[in-house]
N, CA and C atoms as an extended XYZ file, in Angstrom:
510
Properties=species:S:1:pos:R:3:atomname:S:1:resname:S:1:resid:I:1 pbc="F F F"
N       115.232      -56.590      -23.829 N   HIS     1
C       114.127      -57.517      -23.680 CA  HIS     1
C       113.432      -57.821      -24.750 C   HIS     1
N       113.324      -57.009      -25.943 N   SER     2
C       112.579      -57.397      -27.152 CA  SER     2
C       113.285      -58.457      -27.980 C   SER     2
N       114.534      -58.411      -27.746 N   CYS     3
C       115.227      -59.503      -28.580 CA  CYS     3
C       114.956      -60.723      -28.075 C   CYS     3
N       114.941      -61.089      -26.496 N   PHE     4
C       114.635      -62.047      -25.973 CA  PHE     4
C       113.190      -62.628      -26.472 C   PHE     4
N       112.083      -61.622      -26.469 N   PHE     5
C       110.927      -61.850      -26.747 CA  PHE     5
C       110.775      -62.575      -28.188 C   PHE     5
N       111.679      -61.796      -29.366 N   ILE     6
C       111.701      -62.281      -30.507 CA  ILE     6
C       112.354      -63.757      -30.855 C   ILE     6
N       113.225      -63.858      -29.889 N   PHE     7
C       113.814      -65.327      -29.795 CA  PHE     7
C       112.896      -66.234      -29.317 C   PHE     7
N       112.089      -66.039      -28.225 N   LEU     8
C       111.298      -66.820      -27.577 CA  LEU     8
C       110.160      -67.239      -28.716 C   LEU     8
N       109.659      -66.056      -29.552 N   VAL     9
C       108.659      -66.407      -30.415 CA  VAL     9
C       109.145      -67.156      -31.772 C   VAL     9
N       110.333      -66.810      -32.055 N   SER    10
C       110.786      -67.915      -33.003 CA  SER    10
C       111.121      -69.220      -32.715 C   SER    10
N       111.602      -69.499      -31.212 N   VAL    11
C       111.724      -70.704      -30.762 CA  VAL    11
C       110.240      -71.556      -30.889 C   VAL    11
N       109.305      -70.924      -30.361 N   GLU    12
C       108.007      -71.541      -30.300 CA  GLU    12
C       107.471      -71.663      -31.674 C   GLU    12
N       107.760      -70.960      -32.551 N   LEU    13
C       107.202      -71.240      -34.184 CA  LEU    13
C       108.030      -72.561      -34.655 C   LEU    13
N       109.359      -72.729      -34.237 N   VAL    14
C       110.185      -74.073      -34.840 CA  VAL    14
C       109.638      -74.960      -33.987 C   VAL    14
N       109.228      -74.868      -32.499 N   VAL    15
C       108.804      -76.200      -31.981 CA  VAL    15
C       107.460      -76.399      -32.441 C   VAL    15
N       106.660      -75.595      -32.759 N   GLY    16
C       105.268      -75.685      -33.236 CA  GLY    16
C       105.257      -76.539      -34.614 C   GLY    16
N       106.051      -75.859      -35.482 N   VAL    17
C       106.052      -76.389      -36.814 CA  VAL    17
C       106.767      -77.954      -36.727 C   VAL    17
N       107.788      -77.976      -35.925 N   GLY    18
C       108.628      -79.259      -35.786 CA  GLY    18
C       107.708      -80.366      -35.331 C   GLY    18
N       106.906      -80.039      -34.264 N   GLY    19
C       105.764      -80.896      -33.678 CA  GLY    19
C       104.842      -81.355      -34.587 C   GLY    19
N       104.424      -80.402      -35.067 N   ALA    20
C       103.456      -80.871      -36.219 CA  ALA    20
C       104.067      -81.873      -37.317 C   ALA    20
N       105.197      -81.578      -37.881 N   VAL    21
C       105.864      -82.273      -38.685 CA  VAL    21
C       106.066      -83.703      -38.199 C   VAL    21
N       106.550      -83.788      -36.941 N   ILE    22
C       106.938      -85.028      -36.352 CA  ILE    22
C       105.849      -85.815      -36.343 C   ILE    22
N       104.537      -85.240      -35.718 N   SER    23
C       103.431      -85.972      -35.501 CA  SER    23
C       102.817      -86.504      -36.665 C   SER    23
N       103.061      -85.764      -37.972 N   ALA    24
C       102.301      -86.409      -38.930 CA  ALA    24
C       103.356      -87.509      -39.476 C   ALA    24
N       104.433      -87.420      -39.340 N   TRP    25
C       105.521      -88.407      -39.807 CA  TRP    25
C       105.483      -89.663      -38.892 C   TRP    25
N       105.537      -89.592      -37.636 N   VAL    26
C       105.423      -90.737      -36.682 CA  VAL    26
C       104.030      -91.625      -36.938 C   VAL    26
N       103.145      -91.022      -37.333 N   GLY    27
C       101.837      -91.794      -37.392 CA  GLY    27
C       101.675      -92.595      -38.372 C   GLY    27
N       102.570      -92.819      -39.299 N   GLY    28
C       102.360      -93.650      -40.494 CA  GLY    28
C       102.792      -95.251      -40.245 C   GLY    28
N       103.235      -95.616      -39.158 N   GLY    29
C       103.821      -96.867      -38.754 CA  GLY    29
C       102.542      -97.997      -38.833 C   GLY    29
N       102.926      -99.257      -38.781 N   SER    30
C       101.785     -100.148      -38.858 CA  SER    30
C       101.752     -101.142      -37.621 C   SER    30
N       102.447     -100.662      -36.556 N   GLU    31
C       102.651     -101.191      -35.189 CA  GLU    31
C       101.264     -102.049      -34.593 C   GLU    31
N       100.319     -101.109      -34.842 N   LEU    32
C        98.872     -101.679      -34.293 CA  LEU    32
C        98.628     -102.945      -35.181 C   LEU    32
N        98.610     -102.920      -36.572 N   ARG    33
C        98.392     -104.010      -37.446 CA  ARG    33
C        99.337     -105.018      -37.145 C   ARG    33
N       100.557     -104.875      -37.076 N   THR    34
C       101.584     -105.887      -36.605 CA  THR    34
C       101.261     -106.808      -35.442 C   THR    34
N       100.931     -105.927      -34.474 N   HIS    35
C       100.569     -106.474      -33.117 CA  HIS    35
C        99.300     -107.315      -33.157 C   HIS    35
N        98.334     -106.873      -33.825 N   PHE    36
C        96.893     -107.538      -33.830 CA  PHE    36
C        97.223     -108.882      -34.759 C   PHE    36
N        97.667     -108.931      -35.800 N   TYR    37
C        97.953     -110.143      -36.414 CA  TYR    37
C        99.192     -111.172      -36.089 C   TYR    37
N        99.887     -110.717      -34.831 N   ARG    38
C       100.948     -111.524      -34.395 CA  ARG    38
C       100.353     -112.828      -34.050 C   ARG    38
N       100.961     -113.767      -34.244 N   ASN    39
C       100.872     -115.260      -34.080 CA  ASN    39
C       101.791     -115.752      -32.801 C   ASN    39
N       101.001     -116.030      -31.545 N   SER    40
C       101.763     -116.285      -30.405 CA  SER    40
C       101.280     -117.783      -29.969 C   SER    40
N       102.048     -118.472      -29.523 N   THR    41
C       101.809     -119.757      -28.938 CA  THR    41
C       101.904     -119.754      -27.647 C   THR    41
N       102.506     -118.844      -26.921 N   ASP    42
C       102.398     -118.985      -25.480 CA  ASP    42
C       101.289     -118.298      -24.862 C   ASP    42
N       100.674     -119.161      -23.905 N   GLU    43
C        99.523     -118.779      -23.175 CA  GLU    43
C        99.614     -117.647      -22.615 C   GLU    43
N       100.655     -117.012      -22.078 N   PHE    44
C       100.645     -115.850      -21.211 CA  PHE    44
C       100.800     -114.775      -22.126 C   PHE    44
N       101.288     -114.955      -23.396 N   GLU    45
C       101.276     -113.733      -24.526 CA  GLU    45
C       100.058     -113.845      -25.089 C   GLU    45
N        99.185     -114.912      -25.167 N   VAL    46
C        97.944     -114.697      -25.780 CA  VAL    46
C        96.772     -114.054      -24.884 C   VAL    46
N        97.127     -114.346      -23.596 N   ALA    47
C        96.048     -113.779      -22.631 CA  ALA    47
C        96.536     -112.179      -22.444 C   ALA    47
N        97.803     -111.820      -22.422 N   LYS    48
C        98.072     -110.482      -22.700 CA  LYS    48
C        97.706     -109.614      -24.010 C   LYS    48
N        97.852     -110.362      -24.901 N   HIS    49
C        97.569     -109.841      -26.248 CA  HIS    49
C        96.019     -109.595      -26.081 C   HIS    49
N        95.036     -110.410      -25.629 N   ARG    50
C        93.680     -110.238      -25.561 CA  ARG    50
C        93.294     -109.390      -24.567 C   ARG    50
N        94.157     -109.160      -23.588 N   THR    51
C        93.633     -108.193      -22.442 CA  THR    51
C        93.938     -106.753      -23.034 C   THR    51
N        95.135     -106.694      -23.606 N   TYR    52
C        95.469     -105.487      -24.445 CA  TYR    52
C        94.238     -104.958      -25.432 C   TYR    52
N        93.882     -105.827      -26.532 N   TRP    53
C        93.071     -105.624      -27.277 CA  TRP    53
C        91.512     -105.490      -26.778 C   TRP    53
N        91.134     -106.160      -25.696 N   ASP    54
C        89.804     -105.922      -24.978 CA  ASP    54
C        89.970     -104.568      -24.507 C   ASP    54
N        90.934     -104.159      -23.890 N   LYS    55
C        90.955     -102.641      -23.121 CA  LYS    55
C        90.867     -101.749      -24.383 C   LYS    55
N        91.606     -101.739      -25.467 N   MET    56
C        91.712     -100.851      -26.326 CA  MET    56
C        90.248     -100.503      -27.103 C   MET    56
N        89.693     -101.756      -27.388 N   GLN    57
C        88.463     -101.734      -28.191 CA  GLN    57
C        87.394     -101.212      -27.398 C   GLN    57
N        87.304     -101.587      -26.117 N   SER    58
C        86.145     -101.060      -25.132 CA  SER    58
C        86.348      -99.576      -24.831 C   SER    58
N        87.476      -99.081      -24.507 N   GLU    59
C        87.893      -97.706      -24.336 CA  GLU    59
C        87.597      -96.856      -25.815 C   GLU    59
N        87.970      -97.444      -26.927 N   ASN    60
C        87.996      -96.454      -27.834 CA  ASN    60
C        86.677      -96.720      -28.944 C   ASN    60
N        85.768      -97.787      -28.381 N   GLN    61
C        84.640      -98.009      -29.115 CA  GLN    61
C        84.888      -98.340      -30.505 C   GLN    61
N        85.851      -99.462      -30.801 N   CYS    62
C        86.250      -99.945      -31.912 CA  CYS    62
C        86.263     -101.290      -32.090 C   CYS    62
N        86.601     -101.913      -33.254 N   CYS    63
C        86.879     -103.415      -33.374 CA  CYS    63
C        87.741     -103.664      -34.374 C   CYS    63
N        89.031     -104.570      -34.006 N   GLY    64
C        89.998     -104.831      -34.987 CA  GLY    64
C        90.690     -103.825      -35.351 C   GLY    64
N        91.506     -103.786      -36.392 N   VAL    65
C        92.403     -102.789      -36.805 CA  VAL    65
C        91.596     -102.122      -37.744 C   VAL    65
N        91.063     -102.588      -38.807 N   ASP    66
C        90.342     -102.088      -39.926 CA  ASP    66
C        88.661     -102.125      -39.615 C   ASP    66
N        88.401     -102.992      -38.637 N   GLY    67
C        87.081     -103.185      -38.440 CA  GLY    67
C        86.761     -104.605      -38.058 C   GLY    67
N        85.566     -105.144      -37.752 N   PRO    68
C        85.292     -106.449      -37.183 CA  PRO    68
C        85.630     -107.533      -38.283 C   PRO    68
N        85.734     -107.362      -39.459 N   LEU    69
C        86.096     -108.243      -40.471 CA  LEU    69
C        87.578     -108.771      -40.060 C   LEU    69
N        88.309     -108.123      -39.545 N   ASP    70
C        89.712     -108.674      -39.189 CA  ASP    70
C        89.643     -109.883      -38.268 C   ASP    70
N        88.620     -110.190      -37.469 N   TYR    71
C        88.485     -111.255      -36.814 CA  TYR    71
C        88.022     -112.405      -37.614 C   TYR    71
N        87.260     -112.175      -38.765 N   SER    72
C        86.833     -113.320      -39.403 CA  SER    72
C        88.031     -113.678      -40.336 C   SER    72
N        89.093     -112.614      -40.699 N   ILE    73
C        90.372     -113.345      -41.584 CA  ILE    73
C        91.006     -114.092      -40.725 C   ILE    73
N        91.107     -113.819      -39.301 N   LEU    74
C        91.856     -114.803      -38.524 CA  LEU    74
C        91.196     -115.968      -38.031 C   LEU    74
N        89.871     -116.129      -38.680 N   HIS    75
C        88.933     -117.301      -38.286 CA  HIS    75
C        88.656     -117.208      -36.728 C   HIS    75
N        88.417     -115.945      -36.054 N   ARG    76
C        87.972     -116.011      -34.684 CA  ARG    76
C        86.590     -115.181      -34.573 C   ARG    76
N        86.169     -115.273      -33.616 N   ASP    77
C        84.790     -114.838      -33.299 CA  ASP    77
C        85.038     -113.487      -32.713 C   ASP    77
N        84.214     -112.427      -33.131 N   ILE    78
C        84.168     -111.062      -32.709 CA  ILE    78
C        84.096     -111.153      -31.042 C   ILE    78
N        85.178     -110.700      -30.316 N   PRO    79
C        85.243     -110.702      -28.897 CA  PRO    79
C        83.932     -109.746      -28.250 C   PRO    79
N        83.785     -110.091      -27.042 N   PRO    80
C        82.695     -109.128      -26.331 CA  PRO    80
C        83.131     -107.777      -26.267 C   PRO    80
N        84.505     -107.479      -26.134 N   SER    81
C        85.080     -106.159      -26.053 CA  SER    81
C        84.523     -105.086      -27.244 C   SER    81
N        83.970     -105.938      -28.444 N   CYS    82
C        83.561     -105.108      -29.518 CA  CYS    82
C        82.039     -104.831      -29.387 C   CYS    82
N        81.422     -105.341      -28.441 N   CYS    83
C        79.869     -105.029      -28.063 CA  CYS    83
C        79.803     -104.200      -26.911 C   CYS    83
N        79.238     -102.936      -27.153 N   ALA    84
C        79.187     -102.093      -25.903 CA  ALA    84
C        78.358     -102.505      -24.654 C   ALA    84
N        77.408     -103.499      -24.912 N   ARG    85
C        76.604     -103.733      -23.784 CA  ARG    85
C        77.214     -105.024      -23.244 C   ARG    85
N        77.874     -105.817      -23.801 N   ALA    86
C        78.275     -107.266      -23.337 CA  ALA    86
C        79.693     -107.039      -22.577 C   ALA    86
N        80.517     -106.196      -23.037 N   TYR    87
C        81.970     -106.295      -22.398 CA  TYR    87
C        81.946     -105.846      -20.998 C   TYR    87
N        81.162     -104.894      -20.838 N   PRO    88
C        81.500     -104.325      -19.119 CA  PRO    88
C        80.857     -105.379      -18.057 C   PRO    88
N        80.177     -106.468      -18.523 N   LEU    89
C        79.876     -107.642      -17.484 CA  LEU    89
C        80.987     -108.431      -17.216 C   LEU    89
N        80.781     -109.106      -16.291 N   ARG    90
C        81.645     -110.188      -15.973 CA  ARG    90
C        81.392     -111.409      -16.923 C   ARG    90
N        82.245     -112.304      -16.918 N   ASP    91
C        82.052     -113.511      -17.677 CA  ASP    91
C        80.861     -114.190      -16.852 C   ASP    91
N        80.063     -114.715      -17.726 N   GLY    92
C        78.801     -115.370      -17.251 CA  GLY    92
C        77.742     -115.348      -18.164 C   GLY    92
N        76.707     -115.995      -17.734 N   GLY    93
C        75.535     -116.164      -18.578 CA  GLY    93
C        74.977     -114.849      -19.453 C   GLY    93
N        74.633     -113.702      -18.588 N   ALA    94
C        74.417     -112.566      -19.017 CA  ALA    94
C        75.383     -111.990      -19.983 C   ALA    94
N        76.587     -112.155      -19.793 N   ARG    95
C        77.595     -111.597      -20.791 CA  ARG    95
C        77.351     -112.422      -22.077 C   ARG    95
N        77.290     -113.767      -21.993 N   ARG    96
C        77.277     -114.470      -23.272 CA  ARG    96
C        76.173     -114.312      -23.825 C   ARG    96
N        74.974     -114.031      -23.332 N   GLN    97
C        73.550     -113.803      -23.985 CA  GLN    97
C        73.783     -112.528      -24.695 C   GLN    97
N        74.378     -111.498      -24.242 N   LEU    98
C        74.394     -110.147      -24.522 CA  LEU    98
C        75.208     -110.006      -25.780 C   LEU    98
N        76.248     -110.723      -25.425 N   HIS    99
C        77.443     -110.818      -26.717 CA  HIS    99
C        76.717     -111.783      -28.036 C   HIS    99
N        75.984     -112.860      -27.798 N   ALA   100
C        75.239     -113.242      -28.574 CA  ALA   100
C        74.289     -112.495      -29.320 C   ALA   100
N        73.482     -111.669      -28.723 N   THR   101
C        72.570     -110.978      -29.244 CA  THR   101
C        73.414     -109.810      -30.120 C   THR   101
N        74.455     -109.279      -29.695 N   CYS   102
C        75.188     -108.244      -30.344 CA  CYS   102
C        75.667     -108.790      -31.644 C   CYS   102
N        76.187     -110.156      -31.643 N   LEU   103
C        76.721     -110.750      -32.826 CA  LEU   103
C        75.528     -111.045      -33.992 C   LEU   103
N        74.394     -111.367      -33.385 N   SER   104
C        73.191     -111.726      -34.238 CA  SER   104
C        72.758     -110.498      -34.784 C   SER   104
N        72.673     -109.361      -33.960 N   GLU   105
C        71.907     -108.237      -34.519 CA  GLU   105
C        72.947     -107.246      -35.044 C   GLU   105
N        74.172     -107.605      -35.101 N   ARG   106
C        75.271     -106.978      -35.596 CA  ARG   106
C        75.338     -105.562      -35.170 C   ARG   106
N        75.316     -105.349      -33.804 N   THR   107
C        75.520     -103.967      -33.075 CA  THR   107
C        76.763     -103.735      -32.693 C   THR   107
N        77.655     -104.631      -32.863 N   PHE   108
C        79.227     -104.332      -32.404 CA  PHE   108
C        79.726     -103.127      -33.196 C   PHE   108
N        80.886     -102.837      -32.631 N   TYR   109
C        81.601     -101.615      -33.230 CA  TYR   109
C        81.945     -101.758      -34.623 C   TYR   109
N        81.632     -100.991      -35.572 N   ASN   110
C        82.223     -101.266      -36.840 CA  ASN   110
C        83.508     -100.538      -37.264 C   ASN   110
N        83.771      -99.678      -36.644 N   ARG   111
C        84.960      -98.815      -37.087 CA  ARG   111
C        86.209      -99.406      -36.444 C   ARG   111
N        87.473      -99.399      -37.216 N   GLY   112
C        88.519      -99.977      -36.759 CA  GLY   112
C        89.388      -99.081      -35.988 C   GLY   112
N        90.074      -99.801      -35.096 N   CYS   113
C        90.541      -99.128      -34.063 CA  CYS   113
C        91.834      -98.062      -34.554 C   CYS   113
N        92.575      -98.536      -35.708 N   GLU   114
C        93.387      -97.635      -36.334 CA  GLU   114
C        92.908      -96.328      -36.758 C   GLU   114
N        91.759      -96.330      -37.343 N   ASP   115
C        91.130      -95.070      -37.629 CA  ASP   115
C        90.751      -94.251      -36.452 C   ASP   115
N        90.227      -94.888      -35.701 N   VAL   116
C        89.859      -94.225      -34.162 CA  VAL   116
C        91.022      -93.693      -33.526 C   VAL   116
N        92.256      -94.431      -33.523 N   LEU   117
C        93.286      -93.799      -32.893 CA  LEU   117
C        93.975      -92.812      -33.780 C   LEU   117
N        94.016      -92.961      -35.037 N   ARG   118
C        94.450      -91.698      -35.854 CA  ARG   118
C        93.847      -90.444      -35.926 C   ARG   118
N        92.439      -90.699      -35.685 N   LEU   119
C        91.603      -89.224      -35.441 CA  LEU   119
C        91.807      -88.511      -34.230 C   LEU   119
N        91.995      -89.565      -33.168 N   ARG   120
C        92.414      -88.914      -31.880 CA  ARG   120
C        93.571      -88.275      -31.615 C   ARG   120
N        94.730      -89.056      -32.594 N   LYS   121
C        96.023      -88.257      -32.733 CA  LYS   121
C        96.024      -87.100      -33.221 C   LYS   121
N        95.165      -86.977      -34.478 N   ALA   122
C        95.070      -85.805      -35.408 CA  ALA   122
C        94.382      -84.682      -34.514 C   ALA   122
N        93.487      -84.956      -33.574 N   VAL   123
C        92.872      -84.087      -32.822 CA  VAL   123
C        93.860      -83.555      -31.886 C   VAL   123
N        94.558      -84.191      -31.270 N   LYS   124
C        95.634      -83.845      -30.208 CA  LYS   124
C        96.602      -82.832      -30.882 C   LYS   124
N        97.000      -83.308      -32.003 N   GLY   125
C        98.182      -82.458      -33.061 CA  GLY   125
C        97.272      -81.167      -33.351 C   GLY   125
N        96.145      -81.205      -33.644 N   ASN   126
C        95.620      -79.759      -34.001 CA  ASN   126
C        95.572      -79.015      -32.820 C   ASN   126
N        95.114      -79.580      -31.568 N   ILE   127
C        95.176      -78.892      -30.285 CA  ILE   127
C        96.432      -78.140      -30.049 C   ILE   127
N        97.536      -79.074      -30.121 N   PHE   128
C        98.953      -78.505      -29.893 CA  PHE   128
C        99.250      -77.330      -30.788 C   PHE   128
N        98.906      -77.474      -32.067 N   ILE   129
C        99.271      -76.608      -33.044 CA  ILE   129
C        98.310      -75.302      -32.743 C   ILE   129
N        97.421      -75.521      -32.603 N   PHE   130
C        96.370      -74.311      -32.206 CA  PHE   130
C        96.704      -73.538      -31.072 C   PHE   130
N        97.232      -74.330      -29.932 N   THR   131
C        97.536      -73.515      -28.821 CA  THR   131
C        98.991      -73.006      -29.108 C   THR   131
N        99.781      -73.380      -29.812 N   GLY   132
C       101.004      -72.662      -29.955 CA  GLY   132
C       100.811      -71.533      -30.824 C   GLY   132
N        99.944      -71.629      -31.608 N   ILE   133
C        99.573      -70.467      -32.577 CA  ILE   133
C        99.114      -69.309      -31.770 C   ILE   133
N        98.207      -69.550      -30.822 N   ILE   134
C        97.552      -68.692      -29.788 CA  ILE   134
C        98.705      -68.147      -29.143 C   ILE   134
N        99.542      -68.914      -28.328 N   PHE   135
C       100.603      -68.227      -27.591 CA  PHE   135
C       101.477      -67.482      -28.306 C   PHE   135
N       101.911      -67.827      -29.556 N   THR   136
C       102.694      -66.913      -30.398 CA  THR   136
C       101.970      -65.720      -30.784 C   THR   136
N       100.680      -65.805      -31.201 N   CYS   137
C       100.094      -64.465      -31.565 CA  CYS   137
C        99.992      -63.624      -30.177 C   CYS   137
N        99.793      -64.040      -28.896 N   LEU   138
C        99.655      -63.329      -27.834 CA  LEU   138
C       100.968      -62.843      -27.539 C   LEU   138
N       102.104      -63.401      -27.747 N   GLU   139
C       103.494      -62.846      -27.415 CA  GLU   139
C       103.961      -61.952      -28.553 C   GLU   139
N       103.228      -62.006      -29.642 N   VAL   140
C       103.711      -60.872      -30.764 CA  VAL   140
C       102.935      -59.623      -30.395 C   VAL   140
N       101.393      -59.711      -29.836 N   LEU   141
C       100.661      -58.721      -29.530 CA  LEU   141
C       101.293      -58.049      -28.284 C   LEU   141
N       101.784      -58.758      -27.357 N   CYS   142
C       102.596      -58.264      -26.247 CA  CYS   142
C       103.780      -57.453      -26.680 C   CYS   142
N       104.572      -57.928      -27.554 N   LEU   143
C       105.679      -57.374      -28.012 CA  LEU   143
C       105.495      -56.189      -28.644 C   LEU   143
N       104.452      -56.156      -29.522 N   GLY   144
C       104.119      -54.832      -30.130 CA  GLY   144
C       103.442      -53.743      -29.088 C   GLY   144
N       102.767      -54.159      -28.067 N   LEU   145
C       102.416      -53.351      -27.053 CA  LEU   145
C       103.469      -52.697      -26.316 C   LEU   145
N       104.525      -53.512      -26.184 N   ALA   146
C       105.812      -52.942      -25.304 CA  ALA   146
C       106.393      -52.154      -26.118 C   ALA   146
N       106.594      -52.330      -27.622 N   ILE   147
C       107.307      -51.238      -28.339 CA  ILE   147
C       106.518      -50.118      -28.367 C   ILE   147
N       104.941      -50.016      -28.590 N   TRP   148
C       104.345      -48.972      -28.550 CA  TRP   148
C       104.553      -48.115      -27.295 C   TRP   148
N       104.434      -48.930      -26.061 N   LEU   149
C       104.672      -48.393      -24.676 CA  LEU   149
C       105.867      -47.583      -24.766 C   LEU   149
N       107.105      -48.230      -25.169 N   ALA   150
C       108.256      -47.586      -25.156 CA  ALA   150
C       108.405      -46.479      -25.991 C   ALA   150
N       107.861      -46.493      -27.209 N   LEU   151
C       107.830      -45.286      -28.092 CA  LEU   151
C       107.006      -44.053      -27.617 C   LEU   151
N       105.832      -44.507      -26.734 N   THR   152
C       105.062      -43.442      -26.153 CA  THR   152
C       105.630      -42.937      -25.083 C   THR   152
N       106.215      -43.713      -24.143 N   ILE   153
C       106.899      -43.031      -23.163 CA  ILE   153
C       108.323      -42.185      -23.528 C   ILE   153
N       108.904      -42.512      -24.658 N   ARG   154
C       110.061      -41.667      -25.100 CA  ARG   154
C       109.383      -40.340      -25.599 C   ARG   154
N       108.389      -40.459      -26.301 N   ARG   155
C       107.793      -39.264      -27.014 CA  ARG   155
C       107.271      -38.211      -25.889 C   ARG   155
N       106.569      -38.871      -24.733 N   GLU   156
C       106.193      -38.091      -23.619 CA  GLU   156
C       107.310      -37.501      -22.921 C   GLU   156
N       108.426      -38.168      -22.856 N   ARG   157
C       109.627      -37.700      -21.932 CA  ARG   157
C       110.064      -36.522      -22.875 C   ARG   157
N       110.299      -36.750      -24.267 N   ARG   158
C       110.632      -35.555      -25.012 CA  ARG   158
C       110.078      -34.206      -24.921 C   ARG   158
N       108.514      -34.677      -24.961 N   LYS   159
C       107.623      -33.168      -24.468 CA  LYS   159
C       108.052      -32.531      -23.329 C   LYS   159
N       108.032      -33.537      -22.382 N   LEU   160
C       108.153      -33.019      -20.912 CA  LEU   160
C       109.531      -32.412      -20.886 C   LEU   160
N       110.661      -32.802      -21.671 N   GLN   161
C       111.984      -32.230      -21.316 CA  GLN   161
C       111.731      -30.889      -22.134 C   GLN   161
N       111.200      -30.767      -23.227 N   ALA   162
C       110.972      -29.568      -24.116 CA  ALA   162
C       110.062      -28.433      -23.262 C   ALA   162
N       109.142      -28.823      -22.542 N   ASN   163
C       108.349      -27.899      -21.930 CA  ASN   163
C       109.112      -27.428      -20.598 C   ASN   163
N       109.967      -28.430      -19.905 N   LEU   164
C       110.787      -27.990      -18.620 CA  LEU   164
C       111.850      -26.876      -19.189 C   LEU   164
N       112.437      -27.241      -20.455 N   GLN   165
C       113.380      -26.451      -20.957 CA  GLN   165
C       112.923      -24.919      -21.374 C   GLN   165
N       111.798      -24.897      -21.947 N   ALA   166
C       110.993      -23.700      -22.234 CA  ALA   166
C       110.525      -22.963      -20.965 C   ALA   166
N       110.206      -23.605      -20.044 N   HIS   167
C       109.817      -22.991      -18.785 CA  HIS   167
C       111.053      -22.374      -17.940 C   HIS   167
N       112.063      -23.081      -18.008 N   PHE   168
C       113.298      -22.571      -17.327 CA  PHE   168
C       114.023      -21.590      -18.218 C   PHE   168
N       113.918      -21.337      -19.502 N   GLU   169
C       114.351      -20.433      -20.391 CA  GLU   169
C       113.528      -19.109      -20.032 C   GLU   169
N       112.264      -19.018      -19.769 N   THR   170
C       111.495      -17.944      -19.823 CA  THR   170
C       111.655      -17.289      -18.309 C   THR   170
């Protein structure tokens, strides 16, 4: 049984370290930037692109890839999804008014989505690594406890045998 536990601990360590390395390695792509700056002429693609970014910006409280300046680079207005109070409203006068107020008072999200998503990914990776370390420590502790228990039982068994042998010899 102890060999199985040692194998299990080593597999967990390999998976934990491998997961951490892969997590750090995979995050270096620029897919988000490419998606943001993509030029599309198809109306369906433009609507899909806008819906994707509106959802991501409102859920993550971010604006653009690096920040709201990305929209001025593309000669576009900052969308309502970058404004906390304007986006939840349906299209209409109130939404336009809140959006205009957001732009004039510059209360839109200032952080870029790339930073926000990278931070969330790092937090999830740290949770994954920390959980793996905790479980590995618990398994090592249980393995040590099992070995200690086996040695204690063997010692007590030898004492009992010695006592029984001494008892029957007298």
